C-alpha positions in Angstrom: 15.7 14.2 28.5 16.1 13.1 25.0 13.5 11.7 22.8 14.1 7.5 21.7 12.9 4.8 20.2 11.5 1.8 21.6 14.6 0.1 19.9 16.7 2.5 21.7 15.2 2.6 25.0 15.8 -1.5 25.0 19.2 -1.3 23.5 20.2 1.1 26.0 18.3 -0.5 29.1 20.9 -3.9 28.2 23.8 -1.8 27.5 23.7 0.1 31.0 23.0 -2.9 32.9 25.6 -5.0 31.5 27.7 -2.2 32.6 26.4 -1.7 35.6 26.3 -5.7 36.7 28.9 -8.1 34.7 26.9 -11.2 35.6 24.1 -10.2 33.4 25.0 -11.7 29.8 22.7 -11.5 26.4 22.3 -15.1 24.5 19.6 -16.0 21.6 19.5 -16.4 18.5 21.6 -13.1 16.0 22.0 -11.1 19.2 25.6 -11.2 18.1 25.0 -9.0 15.3 24.8 -11.3 12.5 29.0 -12.0 13.0 29.7 -14.9 10.9 27.9 -13.8 7.7 29.5 -12.6 4.8 29.4 -9.3 5.2 32.7 -9.8 7.5 31.2 -7.4 10.2 30.8 -8.7 13.3 27.8 -6.7 14.1 26.2 -5.9 11.4 22.6 -6.1 12.2 21.9 -6.0 16.0 19.9 -8.6 16.1 16.6 -9.5 13.5 15.5 -5.7 14.1 18.4 -3.9 15.1 17.7 -4.1 18.7 21.1 -5.0 20.3 23.0 -3.5 17.7 26.9 -2.2 19.5 26.7 -4.7 22.4 28.9 -7.4 20.9 31.5 -4.6 19.7 31.2 -3.4 23.1 31.1 -6.7 25.6 32.6 -9.0 23.1 31.5 -12.7 22.8 31.9 -13.9 26.6 29.0 -11.9 27.3 26.9 -11.4 24.2 26.3 -14.8 21.7 24.5 -16.2 19.3 23.0 -19.4 19.9 22.0 -22.6 17.5 18.7 -22.6 16.7 17.4 -24.7 19.0 15.1 -22.7 21.4 14.7 -25.7 24.2 18.9 -25.7 24.2 19.0 -22.3 24.5 16.4 -21.0 26.7 17.1 -24.1 29.1 20.4 -23.1 29.4 19.8 -19.6 30.3 17.8 -21.1 33.1 20.4 -23.0 34.0 23.0 -19.7 34.1 20.6 -18.3 35.7 20.5 -21.2 38.7 23.8 -21.1 38.9 25.3 -16.7 39.3 24.6 -15.0 36.2 21.6 -13.0 34.9 21.1 -13.8 31.1 18.6 -12.2 28.9 18.0 -15.1 26.7 16.1 -13.4 23.1 13.6 -15.8 21.7 12.8 -13.9 19.0 9.3 -13.8 18.3 7.1 -15.1 20.8 5.4 -17.6 18.6 8.5 -19.9 19.1 7.9 -20.7 22.8 6.5 -24.1 21.8 10.0 -25.4 21.1 10.8 -24.6 24.9 7.7 -24.3 26.8 8.9 -27.6 29.4 12.0 -25.5 29.9 10.1 -22.4 30.9 6.8 -23.7 32.2 8.1 -26.5 34.2 11.7 -25.5 35.1 12.4 -21.7 35.6 9.1 -21.1 36.5 9.5 -23.4 39.4 12.3 -23.8 40.7 12.1 -21.0 43.6 9.2 -23.4 44.7 10.7 -26.8 43.9 13.5 -26.0 46.1 12.5 -24.7 48.8 12.5 -21.0 48.6 16.1 -21.2 48.4 16.8 -20.8 44.7 16.7 -17.7 42.8 16.2 -17.5 39.0 16.8 -13.9 37.8 16.2 -14.6 34.4 14.7 -12.5 31.2 13.3 -13.8 28.4 12.3 -11.1 25.7 10.5 -11.7 22.7 8.9 -10.1 20.1 4.6 -10.4 19.9 1.9 -9.1 17.9 0.5 -8.5 14.3 0.4 -5.4 12.3 3.9 -6.3 10.5 2.8 -8.7 7.8 4.6 -11.5 9.7 1.5 -13.6 8.9 0.2 -16.5 11.5 3.3 -18.0 12.8 5.0 -15.1 13.6 2.3 -12.7 14.8 0.5 -14.3 18.1 -0.1 -12.0 21.3 0.8 -15.0 23.9 1.0 -13.0 27.1 -2.4 -14.9 28.3 0.0 -17.8 28.2 3.1 -17.1 30.3 0.3 -15.2 32.8 -1.4 -18.3 33.5 1.7 -19.9 34.7 2.6 -19.7 38.3 6.3 -18.0 39.0 6.9 -16.3 36.0 6.1 -12.4 36.0 4.7 -11.0 32.5 5.7 -7.7 31.4 3.8 -5.4 28.0 5.7 -2.0 27.5 3.3 0.6 26.3 6.1 3.2 25.2 10.0 4.0 24.9 9.8 5.2 28.3 8.1 2.4 29.7 10.3 -0.3 27.9 13.3 1.2 29.4 12.1 1.7 33.1 10.5 -2.0 33.2 13.5 -4.1 31.9 15.9 -2.7 33.7 13.7 -4.3 36.8 13.3 -7.2 34.8 16.9 -7.7 34.9 17.3 -6.7 38.4 14.4 -9.3 39.2 15.3 -12.7 40.8 12.3 -14.4 39.4 12.2 -15.5 35.4 10.8 -12.6 33.7 9.0 -12.8 30.6 9.3 -9.4 28.6 7.4 -8.8 25.5 7.7 -6.3 22.7 5.3 -5.5 20.1 7.2 -5.2 17.1 5.2 -2.6 15.4 6.7 0.1 18.1 9.8 -0.4 17.6 10.3 3.0 15.8 8.1 4.7 18.3 9.6 7.7 20.1 9.5 9.0 23.3 10.5 11.1 26.0 13.5 8.9 27.4 15.9 9.8 30.6 19.4 8.9 29.6 20.4 7.6 33.3 19.1 4.2 34.1 15.9 4.0 36.1 13.2 1.3 37.4 9.8 0.8 37.0 8.2 -1.5 39.7 6.1 -4.7 38.6 2.5 -4.6 39.5 1.8 -1.1 39.5 -0.5 0.3 36.6 -0.1 3.8 35.2 -3.0 5.9 34.0 -2.3 8.0 30.7 -5.5 9.2 30.9 -8.0 10.3 34.1 -11.9 10.8 33.6 -14.9 10.4 35.0 -17.3 8.0 32.7 -15.6 5.3 31.5 -12.3 3.0 32.5 -10.5 1.5 30.0 -7.8 -1.3 30.5 -5.7 -1.9 27.4 -2.3 -3.9 26.8 0.8 -3.0 25.3 0.2 -1.7 21.9 -3.6 -1.4 22.6 -2.6 1.9 25.3 -1.7 3.7 22.2 -4.9 3.0 20.3 -7.0 3.9 24.0 -5.1 7.1 24.7 -6.5 7.8 20.6 -9.9 6.8 21.5 -9.8 9.0 24.7 -8.3 12.3 23.3 -11.4 12.0 20.7 -14.1 10.9 23.2 -13.3 14.0 25.6 -14.3 16.7 22.3 -17.5 14.8 22.6 -17.7 15.4 26.4 -16.9 11.8 27.2 -14.2 11.5 29.5 -12.1 8.2 29.7 -9.7 6.9 32.3 -6.9 5.3 31.0 -4.9 1.9 32.4 -2.1 0.9 31.7 -1.4 -2.9 33.5 2.4 -2.3 32.6 2.9 -6.0 34.0 0.0 -9.3 33.3 1.4 -11.2 36.4 1.5 -9.6 38.7 -1.5 -7.1 37.9 -2.3 -4.4 39.8 -6.0 -5.3 40.5 -6.7 -2.8 42.9 -6.0 0.5 40.6 -8.6 -1.8 38.3 -11.4 -1.8 40.7 -10.8 1.7 41.9 -11.3 3.3 38.4 -14.0 1.0 37.5 -15.6 2.4 41.2 -15.0 5.5 40.1 -16.5 5.5 36.7 -18.3 2.5 36.7 -18.1 1.3 33.2 -15.6 -0.7 31.6 -14.0 -1.6 28.2 -11.0 -3.8 28.3 -8.7 -3.4 25.0 -6.7 -6.8 24.3 -4.7 -7.8 21.2 -4.8 -11.7 22.3 -7.0 -14.2 21.1 -10.4 -13.4 22.9 -10.8 -17.0 24.6 -9.3 -17.3 27.9 -7.2 -13.9 27.4 -6.6 -10.8 29.9 -9.6 -9.0 28.6 -12.0 -12.2 30.0 -10.1 -12.0 33.3 -10.0 -8.5 33.6 -14.1 -8.7 33.0 -14.1 -11.6 35.8 -12.0 -9.9 38.5 -14.8 -6.6 38.2 -17.8 -8.8 37.9 -16.7 -10.7 41.0 -15.9 -7.8 43.1 -16.8 -4.5 41.8 -20.4 -5.7 40.6 -22.4 -3.4 42.0 -20.3 -0.1 41.1 -21.4 -1.2 37.3 -23.7 1.1 35.4 -23.2 -0.9 32.1 -22.5 -4.4 31.0 -18.5 -4.7 30.6 -17.2 -4.3 27.1 -14.1 -6.1 25.4 -12.7 -5.2 22.0 -10.5 -8.1 21.1 -9.7 -9.6 17.8 -11.5 -12.3 16.3 -10.7 -16.2 17.5 -8.6 -17.1 14.3 -5.5 -17.7 13.3 -3.8 -13.8 12.4 -4.4 -13.3 8.8 -1.4 -12.2 6.4 -3.3 -10.1 3.7 -2.6 -6.6 4.9 -6.4 -5.1 4.5 -7.8 -8.8 6.7 -4.9 -7.8 9.1 -5.9 -4.7 10.1 -9.5 -5.8 10.5 -8.6 -8.3 12.9 -6.6 -5.8 14.9 -8.4 -3.7 17.6 -8.0 0.1 16.8 -9.2 3.3 18.3 -12.4 3.5 16.0 -13.7 -0.2 17.7 -12.3 1.3 21.2 -15.0 4.6 20.8 -17.9 2.4 19.2 -17.5 0.6 22.6 -17.2 3.3 25.0 -20.3 4.9 23.0 -22.1 1.7 23.8 -21.3 1.4 27.2 -22.5 5.3 27.6 -25.5 4.5 25.7 -26.4 2.1 27.5 -26.6 4.3 30.9 -29.3 6.2 28.7 -31.3 3.0 28.1 -31.6 2.7 31.6 -32.6 6.2 32.9 -35.1 6.3 29.7 
């Protein structure tokens, strides 16, 4: 098994699915790699952060093509292409641009199966970057996965590692419903062991990256890595944590979350998205309704403040959840038990 970056894992998933299925096409702003630029090289960049490099050269302009800077038109075209037999992967670039094409996603692609009596399929994948930590400022740094999770008819994927990214993206491309595939832009250079051959990871099946007896930590996307760092340090203090990576927010593996909370009795949720109506709220509500009697301490959420993402590096660092804040939250719920027992 080879070590590959998050970027390489996504590129390999796209290449292998395009080799396997001629109906898979790529479209979006700059996915063809800067063709038409002043360098004279048709595949100079491979997208804004190099994820699709080499695909235009291998598959040509009929299957990898740049679009005008008009998200409403090409996301709408991708939905139509999916409804009529192709399997498009449309790149939205920054997820913050969804405001320009939300009707095509929310009112059209997400509804086709239900508006046409279950007879229509829409095998559309919309890839987009999300997240803070890149000094990209407030209009290019949001974590909008709760927005998509709220819309019935969409599946929402947030991979936490290169291995997860490849398997989940292949699963997304083979799925017959619209999938929002969100990539944390800070993770593109992260490396992991990734199989060379194609493989899939099923949606709605959470991954336990750590298993322990004292506290359950549910974390999303990049936050899984911070949760793992915190769990490893806490283990040295004698506090053992289970870390749950849901992988997908819709469908959400509620059974695994509830089982883990039943085992540990304590829950910390780590979510990079804005704190009002986010996934941390959703998971907290789930556990409060379904597993209240199992709780030994109040649920703690580790989330950013309810503000736009700051541009200044020092403020952006303070904005994001990190492993130190997760450790503090875990110690807090452990301490609550000590108060009860006192």
